C-alpha positions as CSV (number, residue, x, y, z in Angstrom):
1,M,-113.5,-20.8,17.3
2,P,-112.7,-20.6,13.8
3,C,-112.7,-17.3,14.1
4,F,-109.1,-17.6,16.3
5,A,-108.1,-20.2,13.8
6,K,-108.7,-18.1,10.8
7,L,-107.0,-15.5,12.6
8,F,-103.6,-17.3,13.6
9,L,-103.7,-18.9,10.0
10,L,-103.1,-15.0,8.9
11,I,-100.7,-13.9,11.0
12,F,-98.6,-17.1,10.1
13,C,-98.7,-16.3,6.3
14,L,-97.6,-12.8,6.9
15,V,-94.6,-13.7,8.7
16,L,-93.4,-16.1,6.2
17,L,-94.0,-13.8,3.9
18,V,-91.9,-11.5,5.4
19,E,-89.2,-13.8,6.1
20,S,-89.2,-14.9,2.3
21,R,-88.4,-11.0,1.4
22,K,-85.6,-10.8,3.8
23,H,-84.0,-14.3,2.6
24,R,-84.4,-13.0,-0.9
25,R,-82.8,-9.5,0.1
26,R,-79.9,-10.9,2.1
27,R,-79.1,-13.2,-1.0
28,W,-79.3,-10.5,-3.5
29,T,-76.9,-8.7,-1.6
30,S,-74.6,-11.8,-1.0
31,Q,-74.5,-12.3,-4.9
32,L,-73.4,-8.5,-5.4
33,E,-70.5,-8.1,-3.1
34,V,-69.0,-11.3,-4.7
35,Q,-69.5,-9.6,-8.0
36,R,-68.1,-6.5,-7.0
37,A,-65.0,-8.8,-5.3
38,S,-64.3,-10.3,-8.3
39,H,-64.2,-7.2,-10.2
40,I,-61.8,-5.6,-8.0
41,Y,-59.7,-8.8,-8.0
42,K,-59.8,-8.5,-11.9
43,K,-58.6,-5.1,-12.1
44,N,-55.8,-5.3,-9.3
45,H,-54.1,-8.5,-10.1
46,D,-51.5,-9.4,-7.5
47,M,-49.2,-12.4,-8.7
48,T,-48.3,-13.2,-5.0
49,K,-52.0,-14.4,-4.5
50,N,-51.8,-17.4,-7.1
51,R,-51.0,-20.5,-6.4
52,K,-47.1,-21.9,-5.8
53,G,-45.8,-22.9,-9.1
54,K,-47.5,-20.1,-10.9
55,T,-44.0,-17.8,-11.6
56,D,-42.5,-21.3,-12.6
57,Q,-45.3,-22.2,-14.8
58,L,-44.8,-18.8,-16.5
59,L,-41.6,-18.5,-17.4
60,R,-42.2,-22.5,-18.0
61,V,-39.0,-23.6,-15.7
62,D,-40.1,-26.9,-15.7
63,D,-40.4,-27.4,-19.0
64,H,-36.6,-27.2,-20.0
65,D,-33.7,-28.7,-18.7
66,F,-31.8,-25.8,-17.3
67,T,-28.5,-28.0,-17.0
68,M,-27.5,-27.2,-20.7
69,R,-26.4,-24.2,-22.0
70,P,-28.9,-21.9,-24.0
71,A,-29.1,-22.6,-27.8
72,F,-26.7,-26.0,-26.9
73,G,-25.0,-27.4,-30.0
74,G,-25.4,-24.2,-31.7
75,P,-22.9,-21.2,-31.6
76,A,-21.5,-19.9,-28.8
77,I,-23.6,-17.9,-26.5
78,P,-22.8,-14.1,-26.2
79,V,-22.5,-13.1,-22.5
80,G,-22.0,-9.7,-21.8
81,V,-20.4,-8.3,-18.8
82,D,-20.0,-5.1,-16.8
83,V,-18.5,-4.1,-13.5
84,Q,-18.9,-1.1,-10.9
85,V,-16.4,-1.3,-8.5
86,E,-17.7,0.1,-5.1
87,S,-14.7,0.1,-3.3
88,L,-11.0,-0.7,-3.1
89,D,-10.5,-2.1,0.2
90,S,-6.9,-2.5,0.8
91,I,-3.7,-3.4,-1.0
92,S,-0.8,-5.6,0.8
93,E,2.8,-5.3,0.1
94,V,3.8,-8.5,2.2
95,D,0.8,-11.1,0.6
96,M,1.2,-9.0,-2.7
97,D,-3.1,-9.3,-2.9
98,F,-5.8,-6.9,-3.2
99,T,-9.4,-6.6,-1.8
100,M,-11.9,-5.6,-4.1
101,T,-15.6,-4.8,-3.8
102,L,-18.0,-4.3,-6.9
103,Y,-21.3,-5.3,-8.8
104,L,-20.5,-8.0,-10.9
105,R,-23.8,-8.2,-13.9
106,H,-23.7,-10.3,-16.6
107,Y,-26.4,-9.9,-19.8
108,W,-27.4,-12.7,-21.7
109,K,-30.3,-14.0,-23.9
110,D,-32.1,-17.7,-22.7
111,E,-35.2,-17.9,-24.9
112,R,-36.6,-20.7,-22.8
113,L,-37.2,-18.0,-20.1
114,S,-39.3,-15.8,-22.8
115,F,-42.7,-15.2,-21.3
116,P,-46.1,-13.6,-22.9
117,S,-46.7,-9.9,-22.0
118,T,-49.4,-7.3,-22.6
119,N,-46.8,-4.3,-21.2
120,N,-43.8,-5.9,-22.1
121,K,-42.4,-5.3,-18.7
122,S,-39.6,-7.4,-17.0
123,M,-39.7,-9.5,-14.1
124,T,-37.3,-9.2,-11.0
125,F,-36.5,-11.9,-8.4
126,D,-34.2,-12.7,-5.7
127,G,-31.5,-15.5,-5.5
128,R,-34.0,-18.6,-5.0
129,L,-34.9,-18.6,-8.9
130,V,-31.5,-18.6,-9.5
131,K,-30.8,-22.3,-8.3
132,K,-33.7,-23.2,-11.1
133,I,-32.4,-22.1,-14.3
134,W,-29.2,-21.6,-16.2
135,V,-26.5,-19.0,-15.2
136,P,-23.1,-18.1,-16.5
137,D,-20.1,-19.7,-14.6
138,V,-17.7,-16.9,-14.2
139,F,-15.1,-17.3,-11.4
140,F,-11.8,-14.7,-11.0
141,V,-8.7,-16.3,-11.7
142,H,-5.7,-15.7,-9.5
143,S,-8.1,-15.1,-6.5
144,K,-7.2,-16.1,-3.0
145,R,-10.6,-15.3,-1.5
146,S,-14.2,-14.5,-2.6
147,F,-17.9,-14.3,-1.0
148,I,-21.5,-13.0,-1.9
149,H,-22.4,-10.9,0.6
150,D,-25.4,-12.0,2.2
151,T,-26.7,-9.6,4.6
152,T,-29.6,-9.1,4.9
153,T,-30.5,-11.7,1.8
154,D,-27.9,-13.0,-0.6
155,N,-27.1,-9.8,-2.7
156,I,-28.1,-11.6,-6.1
157,M,-30.7,-10.1,-8.3
158,L,-32.2,-11.6,-11.6
159,R,-34.3,-9.8,-13.7
160,V,-36.1,-11.6,-17.1
161,F,-37.5,-9.5,-19.9
162,P,-40.3,-11.1,-22.0
163,D,-37.9,-11.8,-24.7
164,G,-35.9,-14.1,-22.9
165,H,-33.1,-11.1,-22.0
166,V,-31.7,-11.7,-18.6
167,L,-29.8,-9.7,-16.2
168,Y,-27.9,-11.2,-13.5
169,S,-26.2,-9.2,-11.0
170,M,-23.9,-10.0,-7.7
171,R,-22.5,-8.1,-4.7
172,I,-18.9,-9.4,-4.6
173,T,-15.9,-8.9,-2.4
174,V,-12.5,-10.7,-3.9
175,T,-9.2,-11.0,-2.8
176,A,-6.6,-11.5,-6.0
177,M,-2.8,-12.2,-6.7
178,C,-1.1,-8.8,-7.8
179,N,2.4,-9.5,-9.1
180,M,4.2,-6.7,-7.6
181,D,7.6,-5.2,-8.6
182,F,9.5,-3.4,-5.7
183,S,13.1,-2.9,-7.2
184,R,11.7,1.0,-7.0
185,F,10.0,1.3,-4.0
186,P,9.0,3.3,-2.8
187,L,9.0,5.5,-5.7
188,D,7.2,2.9,-7.3
189,S,3.9,2.0,-9.4
190,Q,2.0,-0.7,-9.4
191,T,0.0,-2.1,-12.2
192,C,-2.9,-4.8,-10.7
193,S,-5.7,-6.7,-12.6
194,L,-8.6,-8.9,-11.8
195,E,-9.3,-11.8,-14.2
196,L,-12.8,-12.9,-14.8
197,E,-13.2,-16.0,-16.9
198,S,-15.7,-19.2,-17.7
199,Y,-14.8,-22.0,-15.5
200,A,-16.8,-25.3,-18.1
201,Y,-17.3,-23.3,-21.1
202,T,-14.6,-22.7,-23.8
203,D,-14.8,-20.3,-26.4
204,E,-16.8,-22.7,-28.6
205,D,-19.6,-22.5,-26.0
206,L,-19.6,-19.5,-24.2
207,M,-18.3,-15.9,-25.1
208,L,-17.8,-13.6,-22.8
209,Y,-17.4,-9.8,-23.6
210,W,-17.3,-6.5,-22.2
211,K,-21.0,-5.0,-22.7
212,N,-19.8,-1.1,-23.5
213,G,-15.9,-1.8,-23.8
214,N,-14.4,0.4,-21.5
215,E,-17.4,1.9,-20.7
216,S,-18.3,-1.3,-18.8
217,L,-16.2,-0.7,-16.0
218,K,-17.4,2.2,-13.9
219,T,-15.9,3.0,-10.0
220,D,-16.9,4.7,-7.0
221,E,-15.9,8.6,-7.0
222,K,-15.1,8.0,-3.4
223,I,-12.2,5.4,-3.7
224,S,-9.2,6.6,-2.4
225,L,-6.4,4.5,-0.6
226,S,-4.1,6.2,2.2
227,Q,-1.0,4.8,0.3
228,F,-1.7,4.8,-2.9
229,L,-3.1,7.3,-5.8
230,I,-5.4,5.3,-8.3
231,Q,-4.5,6.8,-11.7
232,K,-6.8,4.9,-14.1
233,F,-8.9,1.7,-14.7
234,H,-9.3,0.2,-17.8
235,T,-10.5,-3.2,-19.1
236,T,-8.8,-5.7,-21.9
237,S,-9.9,-8.9,-22.8
238,R,-8.2,-11.9,-24.6
239,L,-7.7,-15.6,-25.1
240,A,-6.3,-17.9,-22.4
241,F,-5.1,-21.1,-23.1
242,Y,-5.2,-24.3,-21.2
243,S,-3.4,-27.7,-22.7
244,S,-6.0,-29.8,-21.0
245,T,-9.4,-27.9,-21.8
246,G,-8.6,-25.4,-24.5
247,W,-9.5,-22.1,-25.1
248,Y,-11.3,-19.9,-22.9
249,N,-12.3,-16.0,-23.1
250,R,-10.9,-13.9,-20.1
251,L,-11.9,-10.3,-19.1
252,Y,-9.6,-8.4,-17.6
253,I,-9.9,-5.1,-15.1
254,N,-6.7,-3.3,-14.5
255,F,-5.7,-0.4,-12.6
256,T,-2.4,1.1,-11.9
257,L,-1.6,3.0,-8.4
258,H,1.2,5.6,-7.5
259,R,2.5,5.0,-3.8
260,H,2.6,8.1,-1.8
261,I,5.9,9.1,-0.8
262,F,5.3,11.9,2.1
263,F,4.3,9.0,4.3
264,F,8.1,7.3,3.7
265,L,9.9,10.8,4.0
266,L,8.6,11.3,7.3
267,Q,9.1,7.7,8.7
268,T,12.4,6.3,7.0
269,Y,14.1,9.0,4.9
270,F,14.2,11.9,7.1
271,P,15.5,10.0,9.9
272,A,18.4,8.3,8.2
273,T,19.1,11.3,6.9
274,L,19.3,12.9,10.7
275,M,21.1,10.1,11.7
276,V,24.1,10.8,8.9
277,M,24.0,14.5,9.9
278,L,24.4,13.5,13.5
279,S,27.2,11.5,13.0
280,W,29.3,14.0,11.6
281,V,29.1,16.0,14.6
282,S,32.0,13.9,16.0
283,F,33.9,15.5,13.9
284,W,33.8,19.0,16.0
285,I,34.6,17.2,19.5
286,D,38.2,17.2,20.6
287,R,39.3,14.3,19.6
288,R,41.0,13.4,23.5
289,A,37.0,12.9,24.3
290,V,37.2,9.8,23.8
291,P,34.0,8.8,25.2
292,A,31.4,11.3,23.8
293,R,32.9,10.5,20.2
294,V,32.7,6.1,20.4
295,S,28.9,6.7,22.0
296,L,27.9,9.0,19.3
297,G,29.1,6.6,16.4
298,I,27.7,3.7,18.2
299,T,24.5,5.3,18.7
300,T,24.1,6.5,15.5
301,V,25.2,2.9,13.7
302,L,22.7,1.2,15.9
303,T,20.0,3.7,15.4
304,M,20.4,3.3,11.4
305,S,20.1,-0.4,12.0
306,T,17.1,-0.2,13.7
307,I,15.4,1.8,10.7
308,I,16.5,-0.8,8.3
309,T,15.0,-3.6,10.2
310,G,11.8,-1.6,10.7
311,V,11.5,-1.3,6.7
312,N,12.6,-4.9,5.9
313,A,9.8,-6.1,8.4
314,S,7.0,-4.5,6.1
315,M,8.2,-5.8,3.4
316,P,8.0,-9.2,1.4
317,R,11.5,-11.4,1.7
318,V,12.4,-10.5,-2.0
319,S,15.4,-11.5,-3.5
320,Y,16.5,-8.2,-5.6
321,I,17.3,-4.5,-4.0
322,K,15.0,-2.1,-3.5
323,A,15.4,1.7,-3.8
324,V,15.1,2.4,-0.1
325,D,17.7,0.0,0.6
326,I,19.8,1.7,-1.4
327,Y,19.4,4.6,0.5
328,L,19.3,3.1,3.9
329,W,22.4,0.7,3.4
330,V,24.2,4.1,1.8
331,S,23.4,6.1,5.0
332,F,24.8,3.1,7.2
333,V,28.1,2.9,5.1
334,F,28.3,7.0,6.0
335,V,27.5,6.5,9.6
336,F,29.6,3.8,9.9
337,L,32.5,5.6,8.1
338,S,32.4,8.2,10.8
339,V,32.9,5.7,13.2
340,L,36.3,4.7,11.3
341,E,37.4,8.3,10.9
342,Y,37.7,8.5,14.6
343,A,39.3,5.0,15.1
344,A,41.9,6.6,12.5
345,V,42.0,9.5,14.3
346,N,42.9,8.0,17.5
347,Y,45.6,5.6,16.2
348,L,47.4,8.6,14.5
349,T,47.2,10.4,17.5
350,T,49.0,7.6,19.6
351,V,51.8,7.4,17.1
352,Q,52.3,10.8,16.8
353,E,52.5,10.9,20.6
354,R,54.9,7.8,20.5
355,K,57.0,10.1,18.3
356,E,56.8,13.4,20.7
357,G,58.1,11.1,23.5
358,K,61.4,10.0,21.5
359,L,61.6,13.2,20.3
360,R,62.0,14.9,24.0
361,D,64.1,11.9,25.0
362,K,66.5,12.5,21.4
363,F,67.0,16.3,21.8
364,P,67.3,17.7,25.3
365,C,66.1,21.5,25.6
366,T,69.0,24.3,26.7
367,C,68.6,27.4,28.8
368,G,69.6,30.7,29.0
369,I,70.4,30.9,25.1
370,P,70.2,34.9,24.4
371,H,68.7,34.1,20.7
372,S,65.4,32.8,20.3
373,K,62.5,32.4,17.9
374,T,58.9,31.6,18.0
375,I,57.1,28.9,16.7
376,M,53.3,27.8,16.2
377,L,52.4,24.6,17.4
378,D,48.7,23.2,17.0
379,G,46.4,23.3,20.0
380,N,46.2,19.7,20.7
381,Y,49.6,20.0,22.6
382,S,48.7,20.5,26.1
383,E,50.6,23.4,28.6
384,S,52.5,20.5,30.5
385,D,53.8,19.1,27.0
386,A,55.4,22.4,26.5
387,N,56.8,23.3,29.6
388,S,58.4,19.8,29.9
389,L,60.9,21.2,27.4
390,A,63.9,23.0,28.8
391,G,64.1,26.2,27.6
392,Y,60.7,26.9,26.5
393,T,58.4,29.2,27.5
394,I,54.7,30.2,27.0
395,N,54.0,33.8,25.9
396,Q,51.6,35.1,29.1
397,M,50.1,37.2,26.9
398,V,48.1,34.6,24.9
399,P,44.6,34.3,26.3
400,E,43.5,31.2,27.4
401,E,41.1,30.9,24.8
402,E,43.5,30.7,22.3
403,R,45.8,28.4,24.2
404,Q,43.2,26.0,23.6
405,E,43.5,26.1,19.6
406,K,47.4,27.1,19.2
407,M,50.5,27.6,21.9
408,V,52.9,30.3,21.6
409,V,56.4,28.7,22.6
410,H,59.7,30.4,22.3
411,L,62.3,28.1,21.5
412,A,65.7,29.4,22.5
413,V,68.3,27.5,20.0
414,S,72.0,28.2,20.4
415,N,73.4,29.6,16.9
416,E,77.2,29.2,18.0
417,S,77.4,25.6,19.7
418,N,74.3,23.5,18.5
419,S,73.4,24.5,15.2
420,S,72.9,20.5,14.2
421,K,70.8,20.4,16.8
422,K,68.9,23.8,15.4
423,R,68.5,21.7,12.0
424,G,67.1,18.8,13.7
425,L,64.6,19.9,16.0
426,K,63.3,22.0,13.4
427,G,62.8,19.0,11.2
428,H,60.8,17.3,13.3
429,V,58.9,20.3,14.6
430,G,58.2,20.5,10.6
431,L,57.1,16.9,10.6
432,R,54.9,17.2,13.4
433,I,52.6,20.1,12.0
434,I,52.6,18.0,8.8
435,Q,51.2,14.8,10.2
436,N,49.1,16.7,12.3
437,T,45.9,14.2,13.0
438,H,43.5,17.3,13.6
439,A,43.6,17.5,9.9
440,I,41.6,14.7,8.8
441,D,38.7,15.6,11.4
442,K,39.1,19.3,9.3
443,Y,39.1,17.4,6.0
444,S,36.0,15.3,7.0
445,R,33.9,18.2,7.9
446,L,33.5,19.1,3.7
447,I,34.6,15.5,2.3
448,F,31.4,13.6,4.2
449,P,28.5,16.2,3.8
450,G,29.2,17.0,0.4
451,T,29.7,13.7,-1.0
452,Y,26.1,13.1,1.1
453,I,24.6,15.7,-0.9
454,F,26.3,14.4,-4.2
455,F,24.6,10.7,-3.2
456,N,21.2,12.5,-2.9
457,L,21.4,14.4,-6.2
458,I,21.9,11.1,-8.1
459,Y,19.4,9.1,-6.2
460,W,16.3,11.5,-6.3
461,S,17.0,12.5,-10.2
462,V,17.1,8.7,-11.0
463,F,14.3,7.2,-8.8
464,S,11.9,10.0,-8.7
């Protein structure tokens, strides 16, 4: 029995010894892992694993009052500005404005944001920190609408350097007013400007300036507009005065736009010119074709009215005359004068026919006279009119197509018994030829085109 007790006690002691060694080994392994993890953590330190507010403590945001500008009570803080124009979206003549998307960047120094750094690297933040610190209150003068892009988050970037220098960048789309002069439209050039200014701080507290002069403004090479050619971007700056608040620094982004003329040549000038030329066709139509000439004149007048209305519908209602108005209204006058020309021709034709009727009643014709003379009458007299004169015989040898132009009529006149009537008839026939209303159309065929070509030469030399 004592032997079994001694054996049991020996086994129990051996088990305790083994368990004690295992426990000490686990403990040593655990300490080793902790030391190794601590070494890795110190080597690859991640700021995002710090407790909340560590960044604020590093920048000492809670230790200062950021409602006041940097160096409050001292000289004006300089704030540099540079702009990169991403796109010029649209130009509206009716609303007299333009829409632009740009990257607006501010540069200033705020010693309250300085922090210790061994590698002199900056820290970059998004828009959440902007609400806790002081930033310049720059706004766009004469802007109608503007917004900061917020997809997928607010397009705001804040970069802080160890010495306190700050870079503040935003992506903005702004619609601003542009005072346009349309006196030479559509052969015009427009100069627009986007103006930046501090809203609250005068030039005694904040000094806005272009960081690198003209180099502060950069544009994307792909910027283009359908109606305009962008000629030049440049920057300027000056002081703006408000009677109630004082002087402010104002920065200008100026750009010049030259309008493309080809669109208006196709849509306005070319159709108007065709309508004027079409109205001249009536000068070659027989004056007795009243429906043809009247309908042609009315059609061209109504078409010109439609062109003028369409152009003015897409333009602001300005109180001065535009270059396109001069061209369209002069063209309208030419078309209208062609209608009046036919009215004059028709009226004179009616008067002449009445005189001819009286002439036939006053000088009855004689027959059987041996001597005859041949005179040429205008082709506008019909064959029945010639036959109605007793003693007149039509030359049958004249072709039919020539009869439409001129009729050869043999006038038999008695030299012995009717000399006085002969002289009177010759006088009336000469008057009839001189007062031939067909001559108005002949003169119009030359005067109307010549005058219109002369007008075009003057117009394009003045406005182009």
